[in-house]
Structures are given as structure tokens and as C-alpha cells.
C-alpha positions in Angstrom: 92.0 128.1 97.9 91.1 131.1 95.8 89.2 132.6 98.7 92.3 132.8 101.0 93.9 136.1 101.7 96.9 136.4 99.3 99.0 137.6 102.2 98.6 134.2 103.9 102.0 132.6 103.2 100.9 129.1 104.2 100.0 128.3 100.6 103.2 129.8 99.2 106.4 127.9 98.7 109.4 129.4 100.4 113.2 129.0 100.2 113.1 127.5 96.7 116.0 125.1 96.1 117.3 123.7 92.8 116.0 120.3 91.7 119.4 118.8 92.0 119.0 119.2 95.7 115.6 117.5 95.7 117.1 114.7 93.5 119.6 114.0 96.4 117.2 114.4 99.3 116.8 110.6 99.7 120.4 109.5 99.4 121.6 112.3 101.7 119.3 111.5 104.5 121.0 111.1 107.9 121.7 107.6 109.2 120.4 106.9 112.7 119.3 103.8 114.5 115.7 103.0 114.1 113.7 103.1 117.4 112.3 99.8 118.6 108.5 99.4 118.4 106.5 99.2 121.6 106.5 95.9 123.5 104.0 93.5 122.1 104.2 94.8 118.6 104.1 91.8 116.2 107.2 91.0 114.1 107.3 92.6 110.7 106.6 89.3 109.0 103.4 89.0 111.0 102.4 92.6 110.3 103.0 91.9 106.6 100.8 88.8 106.8 98.0 90.9 108.2 98.5 93.6 105.6 98.4 91.0 102.8 95.1 89.7 104.3 93.6 93.2 104.2 94.7 93.8 100.6 93.9 90.2 99.4 91.1 91.3 97.0 93.1 94.2 95.7 96.1 91.9 94.9 93.8 89.5 93.1 92.4 92.3 91.0 95.9 93.7 90.3 97.2 90.3 89.2 94.1 89.8 87.1 94.8 93.1 85.4 98.0 91.7 83.9 100.1 93.8 81.6 97.5 96.3 80.5 93.8 97.0 81.2 91.8 99.9 79.8 90.9 102.6 82.3 88.9 105.8 82.2 89.6 108.5 84.7 91.7 106.0 86.7 88.8 103.5 87.2 88.4 100.3 85.2 86.5 100.8 82.0 83.1 99.1 81.9 84.1 96.2 79.7 87.1 95.5 81.9 84.9 95.6 85.0 82.5 93.1 83.5 85.4 90.8 82.6 86.8 91.0 86.2 83.3 90.2 87.6 83.2 87.0 85.6 86.9 86.0 86.0 87.1 86.6 89.7 83.5 85.8 90.8 83.1 89.1 92.5 80.3 91.7 92.5 80.9 94.9 90.4 81.0 96.8 93.7 83.8 94.5 95.0 85.7 94.9 91.8 85.5 98.6 91.9 86.5 98.7 95.6 89.4 96.3 95.1 90.7 98.3 92.1 90.5 101.5 94.1 92.6 99.9 96.9 95.0 98.5 94.4 95.7 101.9 92.9 96.0 103.6 96.3 98.4 100.9 97.6 100.6 101.2 94.5 99.8 97.7 93.2 98.7 99.1 89.9 99.7 102.3 88.1 97.8 104.2 85.5 99.6 105.4 82.4 97.1 107.4 80.3 94.2 105.1 79.5 96.1 101.9 80.4 96.8 100.4 83.8 99.8 98.1 84.5 101.1 96.3 87.6 103.2 98.4 89.9 106.6 97.4 91.2 105.0 96.7 94.6 102.9 93.9 93.2 106.0 92.1 91.8 107.6 92.4 95.3 104.4 91.4 97.1 105.1 87.8 97.9 108.7 88.2 98.9 109.2 91.7 100.3 107.5 92.3 103.6 108.7 96.0 103.7 107.0 96.6 100.3 103.8 95.1 101.6 103.8 97.3 104.7 104.5 100.4 102.7 101.7 99.5 100.4 99.3 99.1 103.4 100.6 102.4 105.0 99.8 104.2 101.7 96.2 102.8 101.9 96.0 103.8 105.6 97.0 107.4 104.7 94.2 107.4 102.1 91.4 106.1 104.4 89.2 109.1 103.7 89.5 108.4 99.9 88.8 104.7 100.4 85.7 105.5 102.4 84.5 108.9 101.2 82.1 110.9 103.3 78.5 111.4 102.2 78.0 113.9 99.4 75.9 116.2 101.4 78.5 116.7 104.2 80.3 120.0 103.8 83.9 119.7 102.6 85.1 121.9 105.4 83.7 119.6 108.0 85.2 116.6 106.4 88.6 118.3 106.2 88.5 119.2 109.9 87.7 115.7 111.0 90.4 114.2 108.8 92.8 116.7 110.4 91.7 115.8 113.9 91.8 112.0 113.4 95.6 111.7 114.2 94.7 112.7 117.8 92.0 110.2 117.9 94.4 107.5 116.7 97.0 108.6 119.3 94.4 108.1 122.1 93.7 104.7 120.8 97.4 103.8 120.6 98.2 105.1 124.1 95.2 103.3 125.6 96.5 99.9 124.3 93.0 98.5 124.2 89.3 99.4 123.5 88.3 103.0 123.9 84.6 104.0 124.1 83.0 106.1 121.4 82.0 108.8 123.9 85.6 109.2 124.9 86.7 109.5 121.3 83.9 111.9 120.5 84.9 114.1 123.4 88.5 114.2 122.1 87.3 114.9 118.6 85.2 117.8 119.8 88.2 119.3 121.7 90.5 118.9 118.8 88.0 120.5 116.3 87.5 123.4 118.8 91.4 123.8 119.0 91.5 123.9 115.2 89.0 126.7 115.1 90.9 128.6 117.8 94.2 128.1 116.0 92.8 129.5 112.7 91.2 132.5 114.4 92.6 135.7 112.7 92.5 139.0 114.4 91.5 141.7 111.8 93.5 144.9 111.5 92.0 148.3 112.2 88.5 149.3 113.5 85.9 146.5 113.1 82.2 146.3 113.8 81.1 144.4 116.9 81.7 140.7 116.0 78.9 138.2 116.2 79.2 135.3 118.6 81.4 132.6 117.1 79.9 129.5 115.7 81.4 126.1 115.1 82.2 125.2 111.6 80.9 121.8 112.3 77.5 121.7 114.2 77.9 119.6 117.3 75.1 117.2 116.2 77.1 116.4 113.1 80.2 115.3 114.9 79.0 111.9 116.1 78.1 111.1 112.5 81.5 112.3 111.2 83.2 110.3 114.0 81.3 107.2 112.9 82.3 107.9 109.3 86.0 108.2 110.3 86.0 105.1 112.4 84.3 103.1 109.7 86.8 104.4 107.2 89.8 103.4 109.4 88.2 100.0 109.9 87.8 99.6 106.2 91.6 99.8 105.7 92.3 97.4 108.6 93.5 100.0 111.1 91.0 99.3 113.8 88.1 97.0 114.8 84.7 98.2 115.9 82.4 96.8 118.5 79.2 98.2 120.0 80.2 101.5 121.5 83.9 101.1 121.3 86.9 100.9 118.9 90.3 99.2 119.2 93.4 99.5 117.1 94.5 96.4 115.2 98.1 95.4 115.5 98.6 97.0 112.1 96.9 100.2 113.1 98.9 100.3 116.4 102.2 99.8 114.5 101.2 102.4 111.9 100.4 105.1 114.5 103.7 104.4 116.3 105.5 104.7 113.0 103.8 108.1 112.3 104.6 109.3 115.8 108.3 108.3 115.5 108.5 109.5 111.9 110.5 106.5 110.9 110.6 104.2 107.9 111.9 100.8 107.0 115.7 101.3 106.6 117.5 100.4 103.5 119.8 97.3 103.7 123.4 97.5 104.6 125.8 98.3 101.7 128.1 95.4 102.5 128.8 93.1 99.6 127.4 95.3 96.9 130.1 94.7 94.3 128.7 91.2 93.6 125.1 92.2 93.6 122.7 92.9 90.8 122.3 96.6 89.9 119.0 97.0 91.8 120.4 95.4 95.0 123.6 97.4 94.7 121.6 100.6 94.5 119.4 99.7 97.4 122.5 99.0 99.4 123.9 102.4 98.6 120.7 104.3 99.4 121.9 105.4 102.8 125.4 106.4 101.8 126.4 110.0 101.3 127.5 111.0 97.8 131.2 110.3 98.3 131.1 106.8 99.6 128.2 106.0 97.2 130.4 107.0 94.2 133.2 104.8 95.5 130.8 101.9 95.7 129.5 102.6 92.1 133.1 102.6 90.8 133.9 99.3 92.5 130.7 97.8 91.1 131.4 99.1 87.6 135.0 97.8 87.7 133.8 94.3 88.0 131.7 94.5 84.8 132.0 95.5 81.2 130.9 99.1 80.6 128.2 98.1 78.1 126.6 95.5 80.4 126.7 97.8 83.4 125.0 100.7 81.5 122.3 98.3 80.2 121.7 97.0 83.7 121.5 100.4 85.3 119.1 101.7 82.6 116.9 98.6 83.1 116.6 99.4 86.8 115.8 103.0 85.9 112.9 101.9 83.8 111.3 100.2 86.8 108.7 101.7 89.0 110.9 102.4 92.0 111.7 106.1 91.8 114.5 105.9 94.3 116.3 103.4 92.2 115.7 105.4 89.1 117.5 108.4 90.6 120.3 106.4 92.0 120.8 104.6 88.7 121.5 107.9 87.0 123.9 108.8 89.9 125.8 105.7 89.0 125.7 106.5 85.3 127.4 109.8 86.2 130.3 107.8 87.4 130.4 105.9 84.1 130.7 109.2 82.2 131.4 109.3 78.4 130.8 105.6 77.7 127.2 106.0 78.8 126.4 109.1 76.6 124.8 107.3 73.7 122.6 105.1 75.9 121.5 108.1 78.0 120.6 110.1 74.9 118.5 107.2 73.7 116.8 107.1 77.2 115.8 110.8 76.8 113.1 109.7 74.4 111.3 107.8 77.3 108.9 109.9 79.3 109.8 108.4 82.7 113.6 108.7 82.1 113.7 112.0 80.2 114.1 114.4 83.1 117.0 112.4 84.5 118.6 112.0 81.1 118.3 115.7 80.4 120.0 116.5 83.7 122.7 113.9 83.1 123.5 115.3 79.6 123.5 118.9 80.8 126.1 118.0 83.5 128.1 115.9 81.0 128.2 118.9 78.7 129.7 121.1 81.4 126.7 122.6 83.3 127.1 123.1 87.0 125.0 120.5 88.8 123.3 123.3 90.7 122.3 124.9 87.3 121.5 121.8 85.3 117.8 121.9 86.2 117.5 125.0 83.9 117.7 122.5 81.0 114.4 121.0 82.0 111.1 122.3 80.6 108.4 123.2 83.2 106.6 119.9 82.6 109.8 117.9 82.9 110.7 119.6 86.1 107.2 118.9 87.5 107.4 115.3 86.5 110.8 115.0 88.2 109.4 116.7 91.3 106.6 114.1 91.5 109.0 111.2 90.8 111.4 112.4 93.5 108.5 112.8 95.9 107.4 109.2 95.2 110.9 108.1 96.1 110.8 110.0 99.4 107.3 108.7 100.2 108.4 105.1 99.6 111.8 105.2 101.2 112.2 108.4 103.3 110.8 110.1 106.4 107.8 112.3 106.4 109.9 115.3 107.3 111.9 114.8 104.1 108.7 114.8 102.1 107.7 118.2 103.6 111.2 119.6 102.8 110.9 118.3 99.3 107.9 120.6 98.8 110.3 123.6 98.9 112.2 122.3 95.8 109.2 122.8 93.4 109.7 125.3 90.7 106.2 126.7 91.2 105.9 129.7 93.5 102.7 128.7 95.2 101.0 125.5 96.3 97.9 126.1 94.1 100.2 126.5 91.0 102.2 123.4 92.0 99.0 121.3 92.4 97.6 122.5 89.1 100.7 121.5 87.2 101.2 118.2 89.1 97.7 117.2 88.2 98.3 118.1 84.5 101.6 116.2 84.2 99.9 112.8 84.5 102.5 111.0 86.7 101.2 107.6 87.7 102.1 108.1 91.3 100.4 111.5 91.7 97.6 110.4 94.0 99.9 108.5 96.4 102.4 111.4 96.5 99.7 113.9 97.3 98.1 111.7 100.0 101.5 111.1 101.6 102.3 114.8 101.5 98.9 115.8 103.0 99.4 113.2 105.8 102.9 114.5 106.5 102.6 118.3 106.3 102.0 120.1 109.7 100.2 123.1 108.1 96.5 122.5 108.2 95.6 124.8 105.3 98.3 123.3 103.0 97.4 119.8 104.0 93.8 120.4 103.2 94.6 121.8 99.8 96.8 118.9 98.9 94.3 116.4 100.2 91.6 117.9 98.0 93.8 117.8 95.0 94.6 114.1 95.7 90.9 113.3 95.8 90.2 115.2 92.6 93.0 113.4 90.7 91.8 110.1 92.1 88.2 110.7 91.0 89.1 112.4 87.7 87.4 115.6 88.9 88.4 119.2 88.4 
């Protein structure tokens, strides 16, 4: 990134917006009917069954991990790995691979040197949408699950990763097996297009240019295509046969979802007054602020203030970042009676940014200016947390828009501070952002940062 021309604005953040806007980006998303999947797509329950099968070993390891397991750089510490090998009757390689998948799918979350089960693991058996979102997170991270050989140039890897969506689109449109030569031909065309798109015409007199050369030597493309296909097969997106590849039902559905830019919709808000706090907040997720506040007031009126505040804060302490933000929106409706509990919550790392904003607004700050009360680190933590909510519950376009709300002025500065803040969802957020962003240079920088965070590199 440091070698790029500073005049290139693709690595700069533009149209900065206050964090309060980012905090509302999920709950303010427009409501529209979800398109129907292509004919022949299995029902969500069947897709979820297949996703559970793909992630079976990862779930076993995540459940074995229990409440806390020591980790080092995100990976299981050596004693914990040895314990898992004995307890689960797996090889060390299988334990490490399963743990890797569990982290990327959101089944476990790393807090410092300790790993704990993620909210998705608790919902695994009964929530098909949570299962599918976990598998999609793994699908987006296929190049991390199955890394390229160490001697392959990073530029070549990045270009192939960037070209893979077109390969997947061909597989999806073909609705059946596609030969490897056909996929290779498309990959070569797409890589050539990427080179042409990035061609910059220098200003002023220049010496006679040398004939252009491909960033990826043509003999290397077949090996890189084989790597990509094996990586996608490793996450259950396609199956391989001699000389051909075919999307699995899961892979076909995932490509369609990416093309349509849709997500699993939140449930209808009907009947929220009698629901638990977490179900009520999920039901309000698609409401605009006015109707949502009316729903919060009705829910609060049916309960004592103390029990309602306690229940909302309990939800906020969970791993679902969307519910955390919505819980504090509901606490704004409570007002003064919630002050003491919110001040107490400000001592908790995951709740502090939300509590600081709540207190600033309670003490009279304009909601658009309340973010000034946050430290840089708190603002960055909140940015990652909100991005996690968008990645879990929103559309990819919203995740790209959320990038503009960061307090940092450039993407390199944002990535540096995001890596330093230590949010447990950092890798998943960066992988989702890289998969969603249309700018190749920015997506490449974000993908590299995700890999470095995941591996503990610099």
C-alpha cells in the first residue's frame, strides 16, 4: 500500500459521516421483498443441513472448546491442541483446520489469549439462518482456509481471488459441470481485463514504453486456477471431478445471493410486546426509528423498568452486534431510570462505546455530535462492531457504505487501527468487506489485512 501514488483516492475514505449514522445503518435499511431463488434451489432447511455437514468438525471443536481455551495469535495453544487431539480422536492437522474454520465461521471468538464460543454456536442447532450466515462467512474466506503456496507472488494470488467471482458466475449460469479449460479461458480473460482496467496513462513526455507483460505468467494460471477450485471445494462450494467442476447446491445458492445482494430478512415485528428482549429487538430490526421507538415504548410499558433495563443489557452483552446497538436504542427510550445501569456498563469493553454515546446524549449532546465523546480506540471498536452487525444482518452495499463512517482518513490508517483494537470479529468483518467492495485496490488491501490479523502477522 505504501507504494501507491498518494494522489490515488481509492485508498482514501471520502464523505466522512458521524458514527451515529453508522450506528443506525442496519435499522434504517430499506424494506423490500426478497427475490426468490432460482428454480431447483433447495429449501433453506436443506441448505442449512448441508452447511452443518460441511462445518461438522468445526462445530465439534468449537463445542469442545467450552467456555475458555488458551490461544496464541488466534490459534489454539499447543497444550490445548494436544488435549483436543485426545478428546476428539482427531489428528493435529484436523484440529488446527477445524479450529481455523470455527473462527472464520464465527463459531468461536478470540478475546485476547482466551477463546470462547460465539453466539452462532449457541444458535447452531435451531437457527438455520445463523448456520447459513456462518457458512457464507467461511465461503467468503476460502482463500484463507486454503492459502496459496508460499512461493506464489501475493499480487498473482490477489488477482486470481479478484477474478474468482466471474468463474463462479459461469458455474452458476451453466447449472452443471463446466470443464477446467473453459474456466481457465475465463480466468485468463478476467485477469487480462484487470490489467487493462488498472493501466494508468502517465502525464507529460515519457520514454518509449516496453511491451506490456502480464503480472501473472500464463503458465502459472492453471496452477492458480487449480488452487482456487480446491479452495472453493474445501469450503463446500463446489465439487471436483477429472477435468471439470460443479457448484454444490450451497455454492449455487451463495453465488445467487451474492449476485442479488440479498440477506436473510429479519422476522416480522408483529407480537413483539410479549416477546423476550432479544426477540423483540430482532422483530424491530427492519423498522425505521419512529416506529421502532413506539415498539420499544409498548414493550417497556408491559414491564417494570428495572427488569426491562436488566434484560436489555443482558442482550447487549451477547455476541450479536446488531442486537447490542438496538438494545441501546431501546435504552434511550427508557431515559433517566437507565442511567445508573448504563454508567455501570461503561466499564465493560464491548459495551463502553455504546454507553459513552448514550450518556453523552442523555447529558444533552446532539446525537450527531455525541461521537466526539469517544476516544479514537472506542470509535474504532464501535466501527468494527457496527460492521459486524452489517455483515451479519445487512446487505453488502451497506457494508461498503459503512466504510465511509470511519474516523480515519485513509484505508491504511483504518486497517492499522482496526488491527490494533483487538475486536474479536475483526477477521470476519475484513473478509466480508473485501468480498463486498467493488474497488480492486481497496479490496486487496483489506483482504491482506484480514489474512495478517488471522495469522497474527504484521
